[in-house]
DOMI-61542 format. One line per field, with one value per residue (C-alpha): residue number from 1; residue in three letters; chain; x, y, z. Coordinates in steps of 0.001 Angstrom, whole numbers. Example, Ala and Ser with C-alpha at 12.3 -4.5 7.8 and 13.67 -1.06 7.14 Angstrom:
resi	1 / 2
resn	ala / ser
chain	A / A
px	12300 / 13670
py	-4500 / -1060
pz	7800 / 7140
***
This chain:
resi	1 / 2 / 3 / 4 / 5 / 6 / 7 / 8 / 9 / 10 / 11 / 12 / 13 / 14 / 15 / 16 / 17 / 18 / 19 / 20 / 21 / 22 / 23 / 24 / 25 / 26 / 27 / 28 / 29 / 30 / 31 / 32 / 33 / 34 / 35 / 36 / 37 / 38 / 39 / 40 / 41 / 42 / 43 / 44 / 45 / 46 / 47 / 48 / 49 / 50 / 51 / 52 / 53 / 54 / 55 / 56 / 57 / 58 / 59 / 60 / 61 / 62 / 63 / 64 / 65 / 66 / 67 / 68 / 69 / 70 / 71 / 72 / 73 / 74 / 75 / 76 / 77 / 78 / 79 / 80 / 81 / 82 / 83 / 84 / 85 / 86 / 87 / 88 / 89 / 90 / 91 / 92 / 93 / 94 / 95 / 96 / 97 / 98 / 99 / 100 / 101 / 102 / 103 / 104 / 105 / 106 / 107 / 108 / 109 / 110 / 111 / 112 / 113 / 114 / 115 / 116 / 117 / 118 / 119 / 120 / 121 / 122 / 123 / 124 / 125 / 126 / 127 / 128 / 129 / 130 / 131 / 132 / 133 / 134 / 135 / 136 / 137 / 138 / 139 / 140 / 141
resn	met / asn / ser / ile / ser / leu / gln / asn / gln / asp / leu / gly / ser / ser / gly / asp / his / pro / thr / arg / glu / glu / arg / ala / gly / phe / ser / ile / ile / glu / val / leu / leu / ala / met / val / ile / leu / ala / phe / gly / ala / leu / gly / met / ala / gly / thr / thr / leu / val / met / ile / lys / gln / thr / thr / leu / ser / asp / val / thr / thr / asp / arg / ala / val / ala / leu / gln / thr / thr / ile / glu / arg / ile / arg / ala / leu / pro / phe / asp / ser / val / glu / ala / gly / gln / asp / ser / val / gly / ala / tyr / gln / leu / ser / trp / thr / val / ser / asp / gly / arg / his / trp / lys / ser / val / glu / ile / val / thr / thr / gly / pro / gly / leu / ser / ser / val / ser / gly / tyr / pro / ala / leu / thr / pro / ser / val / gln / asp / thr / phe / ser / tyr / trp / val / leu / arg
chain	A / A / A / A / A / A / A / A / A / A / A / A / A / A / A / A / A / A / A / A / A / A / A / A / A / A / A / A / A / A / A / A / A / A / A / A / A / A / A / A / A / A / A / A / A / A / A / A / A / A / A / A / A / A / A / A / A / A / A / A / A / A / A / A / A / A / A / A / A / A / A / A / A / A / A / A / A / A / A / A / A / A / A / A / A / A / A / A / A / A / A / A / A / A / A / A / A / A / A / A / A / A / A / A / A / A / A / A / A / A / A / A / A / A / A / A / A / A / A / A / A / A / A / A / A / A / A / A / A / A / A / A / A / A / A / A / A / A / A / A / A
px	-3273 / -3293 / 432 / 232 / -2392 / -359 / 2704 / 729 / -452 / 3159 / 3979 / 2726 / -448 / -971 / -38 / 2406 / 3653 / 5774 / 4765 / 6887 / 8205 / 9257 / 11250 / 14793 / 17797 / 18132 / 17096 / 19752 / 18788 / 19375 / 22770 / 23859 / 22718 / 24644 / 27768 / 27511 / 27174 / 30138 / 32242 / 31585 / 32541 / 35755 / 36691 / 36088 / 38316 / 41049 / 40986 / 41179 / 44073 / 46052 / 45494 / 46622 / 49789 / 50647 / 50059 / 52123 / 55018 / 54875 / 54863 / 57848 / 59834 / 58899 / 59972 / 63301 / 63970 / 63176 / 65521 / 68348 / 67790 / 67608 / 70825 / 72648 / 71290 / 72427 / 75928 / 76107 / 74807 / 77512 / 80238 / 81705 / 80303 / 83529 / 83767 / 80381 / 81211 / 79649 / 79737 / 78000 / 77046 / 74876 / 72429 / 70707 / 69331 / 69694 / 72471 / 72693 / 74659 / 74673 / 75891 / 76675 / 76154 / 78001 / 76627 / 78155 / 76476 / 74762 / 75225 / 72500 / 72738 / 70748 / 70513 / 69438 / 68362 / 68241 / 66697 / 63392 / 60430 / 57009 / 56262 / 52962 / 51938 / 48604 / 47690 / 48289 / 51281 / 53626 / 56935 / 59835 / 63420 / 65161 / 63486 / 65242 / 64056 / 65564 / 65654 / 67090 / 68600 / 70173 / 73142 / 73565 / 76823
py	123013 / 125481 / 125229 / 121450 / 121731 / 124375 / 122131 / 119303 / 121599 / 122396 / 118751 / 118998 / 118636 / 114942 / 114938 / 112061 / 111458 / 114119 / 115118 / 114433 / 118012 / 117636 / 114418 / 115078 / 112896 / 109261 / 106062 / 103636 / 101196 / 103841 / 104726 / 101066 / 100400 / 103427 / 102254 / 98757 / 100197 / 102513 / 99620 / 97497 / 100421 / 101027 / 97338 / 97305 / 100328 / 98764 / 95578 / 97545 / 99582 / 96427 / 95066 / 98362 / 98456 / 94896 / 95626 / 98814 / 96957 / 94212 / 96756 / 98581 / 95333 / 94567 / 98062 / 97738 / 94424 / 96009 / 98930 / 96540 / 94546 / 97680 / 99025 / 95799 / 95688 / 99274 / 98420 / 95426 / 97473 / 100092 / 97483 / 96832 / 93655 / 91647 / 92642 / 91192 / 88294 / 86429 / 88260 / 89239 / 92396 / 93636 / 96510 / 97458 / 94315 / 92244 / 89955 / 89670 / 87135 / 86606 / 84074 / 84730 / 82414 / 83409 / 83347 / 84649 / 88086 / 87989 / 87139 / 85815 / 87138 / 85386 / 87478 / 85908 / 88252 / 87010 / 89005 / 90020 / 89324 / 87863 / 84211 / 82415 / 81037 / 79195 / 81030 / 84486 / 86693 / 87088 / 88801 / 86345 / 87358 / 85313 / 84851 / 84126 / 85596 / 85065 / 87505 / 86854 / 89609 / 89624 / 91761 / 92214 / 93035
pz	232128 / 229350 / 228887 / 228323 / 225637 / 223799 / 223707 / 222100 / 219340 / 218311 / 217419 / 213887 / 211933 / 212716 / 216364 / 217118 / 213526 / 211762 / 208227 / 205154 / 205200 / 208834 / 208180 / 206928 / 206044 / 205056 / 206755 / 207962 / 205179 / 202504 / 203980 / 204164 / 200599 / 199353 / 201208 / 199683 / 196164 / 196776 / 198121 / 195015 / 192782 / 194725 / 194563 / 190825 / 190354 / 192525 / 190453 / 187227 / 188591 / 189406 / 185888 / 184346 / 186493 / 185434 / 181748 / 181926 / 183553 / 180930 / 178104 / 179655 / 179727 / 176116 / 175060 / 176904 / 175116 / 171741 / 172474 / 173402 / 170207 / 168047 / 169586 / 168756 / 165202 / 164610 / 165874 / 163525 / 160580 / 161193 / 160622 / 157179 / 155594 / 156051 / 159749 / 160763 / 163105 / 166011 / 169315 / 172485 / 174333 / 177159 / 176965 / 180194 / 181848 / 178665 / 177496 / 173709 / 171721 / 167999 / 165510 / 161868 / 158878 / 155717 / 152218 / 149017 / 149087 / 152451 / 156109 / 158330 / 161878 / 164600 / 167764 / 171076 / 173867 / 177456 / 180257 / 181843 / 179640 / 179103 / 179571 / 179634 / 183025 / 182941 / 179759 / 181266 / 180445 / 183385 / 184044 / 184269 / 185126 / 182422 / 179040 / 175760 / 172499 / 169053 / 166146 / 162693 / 160583 / 157138 / 156147 / 152389 / 150619
***
């Protein structure tokens, strides 16, 4: 009988209930709550990542359109004044066409770019495969 009484004394200071120092780890409720908080944070980051990817793609398309337009304007500017005429060209994914209106000491060049670009769908910017944009430019004698 002595051996049984010694075993009961080793259980801790309060007998059947372990003390605070003897308890270790987290309860299942604490673990589940932490997982829910982590899941909401991860979902928020995923949503933000998708928005950033969309905005980056839209800005890349806008930059490509601006480069195509700038390339065409530089080609027109390199021409002598009397050689500036209507025409068309393609730069990358963009088709460019321009018309010329003559004045006495100036020419008005209207350039229309057609290609991927931004359009408004339900108030939100969206990528559309064929968008037209017009730019006017003046060439002086």
